[in-house]
N, C-alpha and C positions, 0 to 999 in steps of 0.2 A: 115777796120781793126779797132778794138777797143783797145785803149791804156789808160794807167793810167800814168798821168804826175807825175814824181818823182821830177824833179828840172830843173833849167836852169842856164846857164852862159851867158856871153855877146854874144856868137856866136853860141851856140848850146843848145839843150834841151835833156834830157834823159827821156824816157818813157818806161813803161813795157808793152809789147805786150801781151794782154790777152790770145792769142793762146799758149804762152809759160809760162803761170802762173803756170801750173802744173809741171814745170821743177825745182821747188823748189828754195830756195834762202837763203841769209845770210845777216844779218844786224849786223855790228860790230863797236866797238868804245869804247873809255874810258868812264868812268862814267861822266855824265853831258855834253856830246857832242851832244846829240840830237837823240839818237837811238829810243827812245820812239815816238818822233814826226814822224820819218820816218816810223815806224810801223803803226802809226795812218793814215798816208797818204795812205799807201798801203791798209789797212783795209777799209778805206772810199772808195777808188777807186773800190775795188772789190765789196763792198756793192752796190754802185751806178750801177754796171753792173748786179746786181741781184745775185751775188755769196755769199752764206753764209760763214761766217768766224768764227773761233774759236781761241781764244787767251788766254794765261795764263798771268794774271796780277800780277807780283811779287811785285810791289811797290805800287799799288793802284792808280797810275796816269792814267792808261788806261781806268778807269771807266769814264773819261771825254768824251769818245765817245758817251755817252748817253745824253749829254747836248750840246746845241748850244753855240758857242763861244760868248764872250762879244762883244759889239760894238767896232770896231777897233779904236785904238788910233793913234796918229801920227806915232809912231814907226811901227805899223803893216801896216798902210797905205803906208808908204815908202817901206816896204818889198813887199807888194802886187804890187806896181808900178814897182819895180825892177824885179819881177817875171812875169809881164804882165798878172796878174790875174784880168782882168777887170770884169769877171762875178762871182767873189767870193761872196758868201753869207753865213752868219753864219746859221748853221742848225744842229740839233741833228741827230743821227743815230738810227735805230731800234736796241735795245740792250736787251739781256736777261742775267741776272746775275746768275752765278752758284757758288757753294761752296761745296766742299766735306764735310765740317763740318756743312753745313746748316745755317751758321750765316749771311754771306754777300750775299747769293744768294740761289737759289733752290738747295737742296741736289743732289749730283751726286752719284749714286749707281750702283753697278754691283753685280751679284750673283757669288758665287764660281763656279757653274756649267758653267756659261758663260766664266769665266776666263779659265777653263779647266786645266787638269793636266800638260800639256806641258809648257804653259806660266807661270802657278803658280810655277812650279818646277824651272824655270829659274829665276823668281823673288826671290824665296826663296834660290837660289844658292845651290840646291841639287845636289848630285852626281848621277851617272847613276843608282846605286842600289836604292837609296832613291827615285828617280823619278819613278823607276819601281814600288815601293811599293805604291806611290801616285796614279799611274795609276790603280793598282789593287783596291785600295779603291774607286776610281771613278767608276770602273766597277761594284763592289759590290753594290754601291749606285744605279746604273742604273738597275741592275737585281732585286733588292729588292724594287724598287720604293721609295727610300729615297731621298728627295729633299735636295740638298746642296745649301743653300741660303747665309748663313753667316759663320763667323769663328767658332761660337759655334757648328754649324752642322758638320763642318769638324773635329773639335776636338772630338765630340761625336763619329763620325764614326771611327776615329783613335783609340779611346779607345775600341770600339767594335771589331776592327780588332786585337788589342792586346789580348783581351780576347778570341778570336776565331782563334788565329794565327795558331794553329795546323791544324784545319780543312781547313782553307783557304790556307795554304801552300801546302796541298795535291792536291788542285785543280789548284792553280795559280802559284805555286813556293814559295820558301822560303820567309816568311815575318818575319824578325827578330825584336825583341824588340828594338835593338839598332837603326835600321832605323826609326821605328815609333817615338822613343824618339827624334831623330835628327829633324824629320819633326815638331814635336810639339814645340821644342825649336825655330826653324826658324819661326813658326807661332807666337810665343810669341814676337819675335823681331819685326815682321811686325805689330802686334797689338799695340806694344808700340809706333809705329810711327803714330798711329791713323787709321789704316786700318779697325778697327771695325766700323767706320763711313762710310767707302766706300762700304763694302760688305753688301748687304741686298736688300730689295725691297721697293718701285717699282724701278726696274732697268731702267737705262736711255735707251731710244729708240733713235737710231741715226737719225731717221726721224725728231725728235724734234730739232735737231741741224741744219738741212738742210731746214730752213724755209725762206720764203719771207714775207714781210709785205703787206698790202693792195695796196701799190703803186708799188709793184714789186721789192723793194730793198731787198737785202740779209740781213738777220738778223745777227748781230755780237754777238756771244756768248762770254761773258767775265767770265773767271774762276778766282775767288779770290784765289791767290796763295801766298799771303804774309806769311801765316803760313805753307802752304803746301810745299813751296820751302825749308823750313828748314828740311823737312823729305825726303831726296833724294830717299829712298827706296820706299816710298808710291807714290811719284811723278813719279818715273820710272814705277811703277806698273800701274798707271793711264794712262800715256802716251802710254805704250805698249798695254794696253787693248783697248784704244780708236782707235789707228791706226790699230791694228790687226782686230778689229771688222769692221772697214771701209773696210779694205782689203778683209775680208771674205764675207761681205754682198753685197758690191757694184759690179755690173757687169763690165766686161771689156768694155771700151768705146774708147780706143785709144786716139788720139789727137782731142780735141774738139776746138771750137772757143773760149771757155773760160772754166775755171775749174768748177767742180760741187761744190767744197768746198775748202777752204784754211785754213791751220792751222798755227798759229804763237806761238812759244814757247820762251817767254822772259827769260833772264838769263839762257841760255842753258848751260853755264859752270858749273852751280850747278847740272844740270841734269846728266852730264857725269863724274863729278868728282869722284864718288865712284862706277861707274857702272862696273859690272863684264864683262869679255870677252863674256860670253854667251848673256848678255843683249845687248852689243854693236853689236854683230852679228845679233841679232834679229832686232834691230833698223835699221841697215844697210840694211837688207833684205827688211824690210817693206818700207823704204824710196825709195829704188831702184825700187820696183815693184808697189808701190801705184800710181805712175804717170799714169800708164795705166788705173787706175780706175777714173781718172779725178780729183785727189786730189793733191793739192800743199802743201808743208811743208816748212815753213820759220823759221829759227833759229835766235835768237837775243842774242848776247854775247859780251863780252868785247874784246877778242882777237880771230881772226879766228882759231888759233891753239887750242882754248878751245874745239872745235868740232873735234872728231877723223878724221884723214885724209880720211878713207874709206867712211865716210859720207860727209865730206867737198867736195869731188870730185863729188858728185851728185848735188851740189847746183850751178845752172847756173846763177842766178840773184844775183848781189852783190852790196851792199851799204856799203861803208867803211867810218866811221867817224874818227875823229882825234885819234891818238895813241901817247902817250907821251913816248919818249925813254929816261927814266931816269936811267934805269938799263940795264945790258947786255942782260937780258931776253927780256926787252922791245925792244931793238935794233934788236934782232933776230926776234921778232914778227913783227916789222915794215917791215923788209926785206921779211919775209915770206908772209905778206899780199900784198906787192907790186908785188911779183912774181905770184900771183894768177890772176892778171888782164892782159888783152890783152894790150900790150904796145901802148902808144900814143907818137909819135915822139916829139910832142910839149909839153910834160908834164913829169917832173921828179917826178915819183910816190913816191919814197922813201922820198924825201924832202917834198913833198906836204902833206903826211900823218901826219907829225909832225907840219905842219903849218896851218892846217884846223881850221877855227873858229867854234864856236858853231853854228849849223844850216847849216854848209857846209859839203860836203861829196864827196868822189870819187865813181862813180857809173858806172856799166857796166851791161847791160842786153842782153838777147838773141834776135836777130833780125831774118830776113828771113832765113829759113832753120835751125833755132836753133843755128846760129853762134854768139858767143859773140861779142859785139861791143867794139871798143877801149874805154878805160877808160876816163871819163870826170870829171873835177872838177866842181861841181855845187852847187848852193844854193837850199836847200830842200824847196819844196813848203809848203804852210801853210794849215793845215787841217781846215775844217769848224766847227769842234767841239771844245769843251773846252779843253785846254791843262792843265791838272792838275786833282786833286782829286775832288770828289763831297761830299756833306754832307750826313749824315745818313738819313735825311728827303727826300732828292732827290733820294737816293737809294731805300728807302721804296716806294716812288711813282712809280718808274720804276717797282719794284717787283709786286706792286698791279695791274699794267696794263698788266702783263705778261700773255701770252696765255697758259702757262704750269704750273702755280703755283698750281692750284687745283689738278693736276695730281701727283706732286712730293713732295709737302711740308709735307704731312702726311705719315709717315712710315707705312708699312704693315708687320705684323709678322704672316705669315701663319704657319700651322703645317708643320714641315720639319723634317730633320733627327734627330735632338736633341729630339724633342717631341715624334717622333715615336719610337725611341729606348728606351726612358724613359718609355713610355707606355708599350712596350714589357716587359721590366724588371719588372715593377709593376705587370703586369698580371702573369708573371712567378712566382714571389714571392708569390702572392696571391694564385695561384694554389698549390704551394708547402705547404703553411700553411694549406690550406683546406684539403689536403691529410693527413697531419700529425694529425690534429684534428680528422678526421674520424677514423683513425686507433686506436687512444687512446680510443675513445668512444666505438668502437666495442669490444675492449679488456675488458673494465669494465663491460658492460652489458651482454656479452656472454663469460663467462670464458671457457677456453679450458678444455678437459677431464683431461689433466695432472694437470692443476691448481686445478680442483675439487678434484682429488685424493690427491694432496698435502695438500689441506685444511682438508680433512677427516683424514688423518694420523696425522696431527698436533693436531686435537681435541682429538684423542685417546691417544696421548702421554700426553696431559694435564690431562686427567682423570686418567691414570695410575699413574702419578706423585702424584696426590692428594690423591687417595684412595688405591693405591697399587695394586699389582697383587698377584697371587698364589705363586710366587717365591720371591717377595720382598715386604716390607711394604711401605705404602705411607706416604706422608708428614703429614697427619692428625694423623695417628697412631703413628708416630715417635714423634710428638709434645706432644701427650697425655702421652706417656711413660716418656718423659722428665720432664713433669710437676709433675707426681707422684714421680719420682726419686728425684726431687728437694725438694718437700715437705717432703719426708721421710728423706732426709739428714738434713734438718733444725731441724726437731723434734729430730732426733738422736743426733745432736750436743747439743741441749738443755738438753736432759736426761743425756748425758755424762758430761756436765758441772755441773749438779746437784749432780751426784754420786761423782765426783772428789772433789767437794766442801765439801761434808760431810766427806770424808776421811781425807782431809787436814785441816779441820776446817774453810774453807772459807765461805763467805756469798753466799746465793742463789741469 
């Protein structure tokens, strides 16, 4: 039987049986009580057994798993003696750093196609009608060979659906502009949370998370989540996609001697705070069923009731650090946490939760037959790695040694739906312009019979107007007569003025 030592007291020790590592777990406690150290202890233990781990680092202190602990001082030596850890040795763990934004680790990406309409619809909180429209859009993309890789591709395809809604509605059912607009607004919200960095290529391959180093130790994948945790929608999207991909791709294996992989999600209360009922339902479904794939999921939070009851009931291995009952809600949380443990006649759990020192915890794990053991008050063992953050230079060194850096650090932008649809539109516009130009040229060089007749009639009318016809005089004849008439009038007026002047004795 392979076990991971969690901690000891004067009379007993508590270990996690690797056979039940896929039965999930919970690490809870107030801020500063030692939750991160307990998480490190479990991650190191699984890594030593050859089990790859994945954990979200919300505060940056879990990066210390990549560095060996410092030489023990007097305080650490006393603790090691109390825990009877005679073979303790400082050592680093094999770690790969990841970051959705690509700053503190290798970028984590997924394509829109991999996400799929059902999961994407739940993340976007679409109603049934809108989710149906999204499914139609994905089907059109499949039929026309349009790759959906990033958010730009999906927006382009939604615009294409809006422009061709009439034809698509005849084939697939009504596609209303209102539904398309609602999906676009939901995508805008998701993009504002930074999802544009998450969707794209090269997409993460799960086999790269399930690695072992040359010595057979499981690789610990550390996701930088200090910024990501501030975007619950994007964090939920990533969590659901990752667990769903594992669930869909891994075969059924039943109960193994040890898990194939273990997930740790720190600050889980932030994950479930704004989650929709559909999202909670999906998480519950995945957590419940992924055990049969050999995957364990461990949540780390401040209060046990931060995790929904339907999910909390699936978590068989428990580590409870101190809770401070300063408010009525805190007192209620303490009682609720105490009730989740198997009772121990020699331990007042409610009182003990409020009295635990830093580095102490109440623990209960699954034993033979998957039966929970009575709760024990223990001192958590000490990890062999550094407890705390690492420097930028140390992180850069780990990244340079990574076996997957060359694969994921450079983004790939293949021709996909956005480029394909833009090319179609350009070709259609060019063809339309070419047709219009050809029609104009034909009209100019080859006038029609009607145009020729109209031109001939117009020329005749001009000649008749200028030179006249048998029935009416033309402009030239009219102008000539007018000139003669004007000259005659002027001469007549001069003669008349001469005659009248002679009669009345005026001057000429």
